[in-house]
C-alpha positions in Angstrom: 112.7 153.2 69.7 115.1 155.1 72.0 117.5 156.8 69.6 119.5 159.0 72.0 122.7 157.3 71.1 122.2 158.2 67.4 121.9 161.9 68.2 125.2 162.6 66.5 123.8 161.7 63.1 120.4 163.4 63.8 121.8 166.9 63.2 120.7 169.7 60.9 118.8 168.4 57.9 118.3 164.6 57.9 116.7 162.4 55.3 114.5 159.6 56.8 113.3 156.7 54.7 110.7 154.1 55.6 111.1 150.9 53.7 108.2 148.3 53.5 108.2 144.8 52.2 105.5 142.2 53.0 102.5 140.2 51.9 100.0 142.9 51.4 99.1 145.4 48.6 99.6 148.8 50.3 100.6 150.6 53.4 101.1 154.1 54.9 103.8 155.0 57.3 103.8 157.7 60.0 107.0 158.6 61.8 107.1 160.8 64.9 110.2 162.1 66.7 110.2 163.1 70.4 112.9 165.6 71.0 113.8 165.6 74.7 116.1 168.3 76.1 118.5 167.1 78.7 121.7 165.3 79.5 122.3 161.7 78.3 123.6 159.0 80.7 126.9 159.2 78.8 128.2 161.0 75.8 128.8 159.2 72.5 132.3 159.6 71.1 131.9 157.2 68.2 129.2 155.4 66.3 130.2 152.8 63.7 128.3 150.1 61.8 129.6 146.6 62.4 127.1 144.8 60.1 124.3 146.2 58.0 121.8 144.7 55.5 120.3 141.4 54.4 122.2 138.1 53.9 121.3 134.6 52.7 122.1 131.6 54.9 123.3 129.0 52.4 125.7 127.2 54.8 127.0 128.2 58.2 130.6 128.7 57.1 129.6 130.8 54.0 127.2 132.9 56.1 129.9 133.7 58.7 132.5 134.4 56.1 130.4 136.7 53.9 127.9 138.2 56.3 129.6 138.2 59.8 133.3 138.5 59.4 135.4 139.8 62.3 135.8 143.6 62.3 138.5 145.7 63.8 137.8 149.1 65.5 140.0 151.7 67.2 139.2 152.8 70.7 140.4 156.4 71.1 141.9 157.9 74.2 138.6 159.7 75.2 136.4 156.5 75.1 136.2 154.6 78.3 132.9 152.7 77.7 131.5 150.6 74.8 128.3 148.8 73.8 127.3 146.7 70.8 123.7 147.2 69.7 122.2 144.3 67.8 118.9 144.0 65.8 118.4 141.0 63.6 115.4 139.2 62.2 115.0 135.8 60.3 113.0 135.4 57.1 112.0 132.6 54.8 110.5 129.2 55.8 109.9 127.0 52.7 112.4 124.4 53.7 112.6 121.3 55.9 113.2 123.2 59.2 111.2 126.4 58.7 114.3 128.5 58.8 115.0 131.3 59.2 111.6 132.8 60.2 110.3 130.0 62.4 113.6 128.6 63.7 114.8 129.8 67.2 118.6 130.1 67.3 121.2 131.9 69.4 123.8 134.4 68.2 127.1 134.9 70.1 129.1 138.0 70.5 132.9 137.7 70.7 135.3 140.6 71.7 138.9 139.9 70.9 138.1 136.2 70.6 136.4 136.0 74.0 132.7 135.1 74.3 130.9 138.0 76.1 127.2 137.5 75.3 124.8 134.8 74.0 121.4 135.9 72.9 118.3 133.9 71.8 117.1 135.7 68.7 113.4 135.0 69.1 110.1 136.6 70.0 107.9 134.2 72.0 105.0 136.7 72.5 103.4 136.9 69.0 100.2 135.5 70.5 99.8 138.6 72.7 100.4 141.0 69.8 98.7 144.3 70.6 97.9 144.7 66.9 95.3 142.0 66.9 93.4 140.4 65.4 95.1 140.4 62.0 95.0 138.5 58.8 97.8 136.0 58.1 99.8 134.0 60.6 100.1 136.7 63.2 100.0 134.3 66.2 103.1 132.3 65.3 106.3 133.1 67.2 109.2 134.2 65.0 112.9 135.0 64.7 112.8 138.2 66.7 109.7 139.8 65.1 105.9 139.5 65.0 103.6 141.1 62.3 102.9 144.6 63.4 105.4 144.7 66.3 108.8 146.2 66.4 111.7 143.8 66.5 113.7 143.6 69.7 117.0 145.5 69.9 119.6 143.9 72.2 122.2 146.1 73.9 125.4 144.3 74.9 127.7 146.2 77.2 131.3 145.5 76.5 133.0 148.2 78.6 135.0 145.6 80.5 136.4 144.1 77.3 137.9 147.2 75.6 141.0 149.3 76.3 141.5 153.0 75.4 144.1 153.8 72.7 143.9 150.3 71.4 142.1 148.2 68.7 139.3 145.8 69.4 137.9 142.9 67.3 134.2 142.5 67.2 132.7 139.3 65.9 129.1 137.8 65.9 128.4 134.2 65.1 125.0 132.6 64.5 124.2 129.2 65.7 124.9 126.8 62.9 122.3 124.5 61.2 121.8 122.7 57.9 118.6 122.8 55.8 117.2 121.5 52.6 114.3 122.7 50.4 113.3 125.4 47.9 113.7 128.6 49.9 117.1 129.9 51.3 116.8 131.2 54.8 117.9 134.9 55.2 118.5 137.4 58.0 118.4 141.2 58.1 121.1 142.4 60.4 121.8 145.8 61.9 124.7 146.0 64.4 126.5 149.0 65.7 129.4 149.7 68.0 129.1 152.7 70.3 132.0 154.2 72.2 131.4 156.6 75.1 133.0 158.9 77.5 132.5 158.1 81.2 129.1 158.2 82.9 127.6 161.7 83.5 126.0 160.8 86.8 126.9 158.7 89.8 123.5 158.4 91.6 120.4 158.8 89.4 117.2 156.8 88.9 115.1 157.3 85.7 111.6 156.4 84.9 111.5 155.2 81.3 107.9 154.1 80.8 104.4 153.6 82.3 103.0 150.4 81.1 99.8 150.4 83.1 97.8 152.6 83.0 98.5 153.7 79.5 96.9 154.7 76.2 99.8 153.4 74.1 98.9 151.0 71.4 101.7 148.6 72.4 100.2 148.2 75.9 96.6 147.9 74.7 96.3 144.3 75.8 96.7 145.2 79.5 94.7 148.4 79.6 92.6 150.1 80.8 93.2 149.0 84.5 91.8 149.7 87.9 94.3 147.7 89.9 98.1 147.7 90.3 100.1 150.1 88.1 103.2 148.9 86.3 106.2 151.1 85.4 109.7 150.7 84.1 112.7 152.2 85.8 116.4 152.4 84.9 119.7 153.1 86.6 121.0 156.3 85.0 124.1 156.5 87.3 127.4 154.6 87.4 126.9 153.4 91.0 124.5 150.4 91.5 120.9 151.3 92.2 119.7 149.4 95.2 116.5 151.4 96.2 114.3 154.2 95.1 111.3 156.0 96.5 108.3 156.0 94.1 105.4 158.4 94.5 102.4 157.8 92.3 98.7 158.5 91.8 96.1 160.3 89.7 96.8 163.9 89.2 94.9 165.9 91.8 94.1 162.8 93.8 95.7 160.8 96.6 99.5 160.3 96.4 100.8 156.8 97.2 104.4 156.0 98.2 106.3 152.8 97.6 110.0 152.0 98.1 111.6 149.7 95.5 114.5 147.6 96.6 116.7 145.5 94.3 119.9 145.8 92.3 120.4 147.5 89.0 123.9 148.0 87.4 124.5 151.1 85.2 121.9 151.2 82.4 120.0 148.2 83.6 116.2 148.5 83.8 113.4 146.7 85.5 109.6 146.6 85.5 108.1 147.5 88.8 104.6 146.6 89.8 103.3 149.2 92.3 100.9 148.4 95.2 97.2 148.7 94.5 95.8 152.2 93.7 92.6 152.3 95.7 91.3 155.6 94.4 91.4 156.5 90.7 89.7 159.9 91.2 91.4 163.2 90.7 91.2 166.5 88.9 92.3 164.9 85.6 92.4 161.4 84.2 96.2 161.6 84.2 98.5 159.1 86.1 101.8 160.5 87.4 104.9 159.0 88.9 108.0 160.6 90.5 111.2 159.0 91.7 113.5 160.2 94.5 116.3 159.1 96.8 118.2 156.6 94.6 120.0 154.2 96.9 119.2 156.5 99.8 121.1 159.4 98.3 120.3 162.7 96.6 119.3 162.3 92.9 121.9 164.1 90.7 119.6 164.6 87.7 116.0 165.5 88.3 114.8 165.9 84.7 114.2 162.2 84.3 112.4 161.6 87.6 108.8 162.4 86.6 106.4 160.9 84.0 102.7 161.4 83.3 100.3 159.6 81.1 96.6 160.0 80.3 94.4 157.0 80.9 90.8 155.9 80.5 88.7 154.2 83.1 87.6 150.6 83.1 83.9 149.8 82.3 81.5 149.4 85.2 79.4 146.3 85.4 76.6 144.9 87.5 77.2 142.8 90.6 76.0 139.7 88.9 76.5 138.6 85.2 77.0 135.5 83.2 80.0 134.2 81.1 78.8 132.4 78.0 81.6 130.2 76.5 81.4 128.2 73.3 84.5 126.0 73.0 85.9 125.0 69.7 87.6 121.7 68.7 91.2 122.6 69.7 93.3 120.0 71.5 92.1 116.7 72.7 88.8 116.0 74.6 89.4 118.9 77.1 89.2 122.4 75.6 92.4 124.5 75.2 90.4 127.5 76.5 89.8 128.4 80.1 89.0 131.6 82.0 89.3 133.1 85.5 88.4 136.2 87.5 91.1 137.8 89.7 90.5 140.3 92.5 92.4 143.6 92.5 95.2 142.1 94.7 95.7 139.2 92.2 94.0 136.5 94.2 91.5 134.2 92.5 87.8 135.2 92.6 86.4 132.5 90.3 87.6 130.0 87.7 86.0 128.1 84.9 85.0 124.5 85.3 86.7 121.8 83.2 85.4 122.6 79.7 85.2 120.1 76.9 85.5 120.7 73.2 82.5 121.8 71.1 80.3 122.6 74.1 78.5 125.7 75.4 78.8 126.8 79.0 76.8 129.5 80.9 78.3 130.5 84.2 76.8 133.1 86.5 79.3 135.0 88.7 78.6 137.3 91.6 80.8 140.2 92.7 81.2 142.7 95.5 82.2 146.3 94.9 85.8 146.5 93.6 88.2 146.0 90.7 88.4 142.7 88.9 90.4 141.2 86.0 88.8 138.7 83.6 91.4 136.5 81.8 90.7 134.1 79.0 93.6 131.8 78.1 94.2 129.4 75.2 96.9 126.9 75.8 97.6 126.5 72.1 97.8 130.3 71.7 95.4 130.3 68.8 92.2 131.7 70.4 88.7 130.4 69.6 88.7 131.3 65.9 91.8 131.1 63.7 91.7 130.6 60.0 94.9 128.4 59.8 93.6 125.5 61.9 90.7 123.1 61.7 89.5 123.8 65.3 86.2 125.5 64.3 84.8 128.7 65.9 84.0 129.4 69.5 83.2 132.6 71.5 83.3 134.2 74.9 80.6 136.7 75.8 79.3 138.5 78.9 75.6 139.0 79.6 73.6 140.7 82.3 71.4 138.4 84.5 68.7 139.0 83.4 69.4 141.4 80.5 71.4 141.9 77.3 74.8 141.2 76.0 77.3 143.8 77.1 80.7 142.4 76.0 81.4 140.2 73.0 85.2 139.5 72.8 86.8 138.9 69.4 87.4 135.1 69.2 90.6 135.5 67.2 92.6 136.6 70.3 95.7 134.4 70.1 97.1 133.7 73.6 94.7 135.5 75.9 92.1 138.1 76.6 92.8 140.5 79.6 89.8 142.6 80.5 89.6 144.8 83.6 86.4 146.2 85.0 84.9 147.6 88.1 81.8 146.7 90.2 80.5 149.7 92.1 81.3 153.4 91.7 84.0 154.8 89.4 85.9 157.5 91.4 86.5 160.4 89.1 85.6 164.0 88.9 84.9 163.8 85.1 82.1 162.2 83.2 83.2 158.9 81.8 81.8 157.4 78.5 81.3 153.7 79.1 82.7 151.0 76.8 81.2 150.8 73.4 80.4 147.3 72.1 79.9 146.8 68.3 78.7 143.4 66.9 78.8 141.5 64.8 82.3 142.4 63.6 83.0 141.8 60.7 79.5 142.5 59.4 77.7 142.7 56.1 74.2 144.0 56.6 73.7 145.5 60.1 75.7 146.4 63.2 74.5 147.0 66.7 76.0 149.5 69.1 75.6 149.1 72.8 76.8 151.3 75.7 75.4 152.5 79.0 76.1 156.1 77.8 75.1 155.8 74.2 71.9 157.8 74.5 72.2 161.4 73.3 75.7 160.7 72.0 76.7 161.4 68.4 77.6 158.4 66.2 79.9 159.0 63.3 81.2 156.4 60.8 84.4 157.3 58.8 86.0 155.5 55.9 89.7 154.8 55.5 90.2 158.3 54.0 88.8 159.8 57.2 85.6 161.0 55.4 82.4 161.0 57.4 79.9 158.8 55.6 77.3 158.4 58.4 76.1 160.4 61.3 73.2 160.3 63.8 72.3 161.1 67.4 71.6 158.0 69.5 68.1 157.8 70.9 68.8 154.9 73.3 71.6 152.8 74.7 71.3 150.3 71.9 71.3 151.4 68.3 71.1 149.3 65.1 72.7 150.7 61.9 72.3 149.3 58.3 75.6 149.1 56.5 74.4 147.1 53.5 75.0 150.1 51.2 78.6 150.5 52.3 81.3 149.3 50.0 83.4 146.4 51.3 86.3 147.8 53.4 87.4 148.9 56.9 85.5 151.6 58.8 85.9 153.6 61.9 83.1 154.4 64.4 83.5 157.4 66.6 81.2 158.1 69.5 81.1 161.6 70.9 79.4 162.4 74.2 80.0 163.5 77.9 83.0 165.6 76.8 84.7 162.3 75.8 85.1 160.3 72.7 85.6 156.6 71.9 87.0 155.5 68.5 
C-alpha cells in the first residue's frame, strides 16, 4: 500500500496493530515499511476520517443513517486540492441474495449534494489470485476482496468541488437492496478526506511499479517472462502528461528506447507494455527502467524516474514436446478448458482442438528458437480440480518427446495458467538453475524432484518453523525422496546450486 499521504501520522514512535479474523485456526503477520526520501507530489495539510469501522446492513435507510451520514469538514485557506480515499469490503452471505460478500453493488460519492463519483465495489479477479491454490472458496469473486489479496483502495479526486476557507459536505451512499435470511450483510468501511497544498511539480513523470519481469508475490501469475515487459507510470506533475521517453533493459545489457504517447491528468497512472526485449543477457539479472522528457520537456524531479527489479529467467525446453490434457466434467459436452501457445510478439503459435469432457488428449507441438507463452484457460474460472463443484479432476502436463515429464501444473488453478518458456539459448552471463518440478503435490509417501540442473545440487527440506529436517546432494537430475515418516503438514523444499537457489 502506498502510505505517503499518511506520513503526518507516521512520526516519532507509532504503534501498529495487525488484526486478523477469518475461517482458520492460526496466522502470522509480517509488516515491512519502505521509507523513501524525497518530495511528494503535493503536501498534505489535513487528514481526517470520514467513516471508519464495521456496520451491519439491516435496511438501506438504516444503513445510510447510522453508518454513512453526511459529514461536514472545513477547508482552510492553505488547502487548494482535495481527495477522498475509500476502502470498503462486504461480508456475510447466508441470505437469499448472498449479500454482502457475493453481491456486486455500487457506492456513490456526493460533495455538497452533487454526485462526483460512482464506483463498483467488486473484485472480479479472484480466479487469478497470485496466492493460489488455496483451501476454501478462493476462486469466487467478492465485494472488493479475495482471500489472500489486499482489498482495492479507490482514490476520488474532488479538487474541483471544494473551496478554500469554506465548509464542504461529504456523503457516501451505497446502492440499496433488500434481503431475507439468517445472516445480516455487513461492510467494513475506511474512508478519509485529504486536503493538500498545490502541486509541487508541473512536469514530472514517475515510474511506480514493474509488473513484468518481477519477483513480487502479487505478480507471480505473470512471471518469469522472456517477452514484453510491463510497467506502470504516473503523472507526478500538474500539467497533463502526453508523452514520455522510456529506456529499459537488463543491467549491463542492451538498452532499448520506447516513447509512450497518451494522456494522463495529475496523479493518473497507466500500465505500459513495452516492445519486446530481444536479449535478456547482462552483467546482472536485474531489469531497469528510466523515464525522461515528460511531454517533451525537462523533468523537474529526477528521483522518481528510475526503478530496478531482480528477476529470474524462464525455463528452457526442447524444440518438440507434448501437451497431455485430461479434461474434467465441467460445463456441457465441450470442456471448459482450452490452451494456446503464443509467440513472443503475442501472435498465435498453436491452439488446442475442441476438447470434450472426461477425455484425455495428447498433442505434440514443435517450436523454433524463441520465447513462448503457454496459456491454459478455464471458462468457468474453477480450474480442473476444485473441491466445491462436482466436475471431477483433470490435469495439464508437459512431456518431452520421447522422454519424461518436465512440468506438471497444479489443476486447482482457477481462471488460468500463464507459463513462459524459451526454446534455444538463454542469454545471460550467470549460471541459471532450471525450474524445479515436484510431484505429486500434495503427497503422502514419496515425492519426485526433477530439474535439468538438479545433479550435484543440495536438496534441503524445511518444516514450518524453518528447521531443516532433510538434506542430501542430488546424484542425478531426477530424485525420489521418501516422506512417509514426516508428520502431516506443510513443508518447504530448497534447492541450492550454481550460485542460485530455488524455494
